[in-house]
C-alpha positions as CSV (number, residue, x, y, z in Angstrom):
1,M,21.2,-8.0,-1.3
2,I,18.8,-5.1,-0.7
3,D,16.1,-5.7,1.9
4,G,13.1,-4.3,0.2
5,N,10.7,-5.1,3.0
6,R,12.9,-3.0,5.4
7,I,12.8,-0.1,2.9
8,R,9.0,-0.4,2.6
9,A,8.6,-0.6,6.4
10,L,10.7,2.4,7.1
11,R,9.1,4.4,4.3
12,V,5.6,3.7,5.6
13,E,6.6,4.3,9.2
14,Q,7.9,7.7,8.3
15,G,4.9,8.6,6.2
16,F,6.6,8.8,2.8
17,S,4.9,7.6,-0.4
18,Q,6.9,5.6,-3.0
19,E,6.7,8.6,-5.2
20,E,8.3,10.9,-2.6
21,L,11.1,8.4,-1.8
22,A,11.7,7.7,-5.5
23,D,11.9,11.5,-6.3
24,H,14.5,12.0,-3.5
25,A,16.5,9.0,-4.8
26,G,16.3,10.2,-8.4
27,I,14.5,7.2,-9.7
28,R,11.0,6.5,-11.0
29,P,8.3,5.3,-8.6
30,T,7.9,2.1,-10.6
31,M,11.6,1.3,-9.9
32,M,11.1,2.0,-6.2
33,G,8.3,-0.6,-6.2
34,Y,10.6,-3.1,-7.9
35,I,13.3,-2.5,-5.3
36,E,10.8,-2.9,-2.4
37,R,9.4,-6.1,-3.9
38,G,12.9,-7.5,-4.6
39,V,12.4,-7.7,-8.3
40,K,15.3,-5.4,-9.1
41,T,18.4,-4.0,-7.4
42,T,19.9,-0.6,-7.8
43,T,23.2,1.3,-7.6
44,A,25.1,2.1,-4.4
45,D,24.5,5.8,-5.0
46,V,20.7,5.4,-5.2
47,L,20.7,3.1,-2.2
48,K,22.7,5.8,-0.3
49,R,20.1,8.4,-1.2
50,I,17.3,6.1,0.0
51,A,19.1,5.5,3.3
52,D,19.7,9.3,3.7
53,K,16.0,10.1,3.3
54,L,15.0,7.3,5.7
55,G,17.6,8.4,8.2
56,C,19.4,5.1,8.4
57,T,22.6,3.5,7.1
58,V,23.0,1.6,3.8
59,D,24.1,-1.4,5.8
60,S,20.8,-1.5,7.6
61,L,19.0,-1.8,4.2
62,L,21.0,-4.8,3.2
63,R,20.0,-8.4,4.0
64,D,22.5,-10.5,5.9
65,T,23.1,-13.2,3.3
66,E,25.1,-15.4,5.7
67,A,22.0,-15.6,8.0
68,T,19.8,-16.8,5.1
69,A,22.3,-19.2,3.7
């Protein structure tokens, strides 16, 4: 599962707006908000583009579901 809080924290830390990150990922800003709040998920391709912009790995944007189980 995508860790929206981590995406938001990295985005804010790096000074990107939701609009800037969404534009880079090829999605609408509203969708970026949904991803950050955990309302919706996205494709692996979009997640890869988000990770690239934030300078991290896709794995680092995923929640460890075993730790929360």
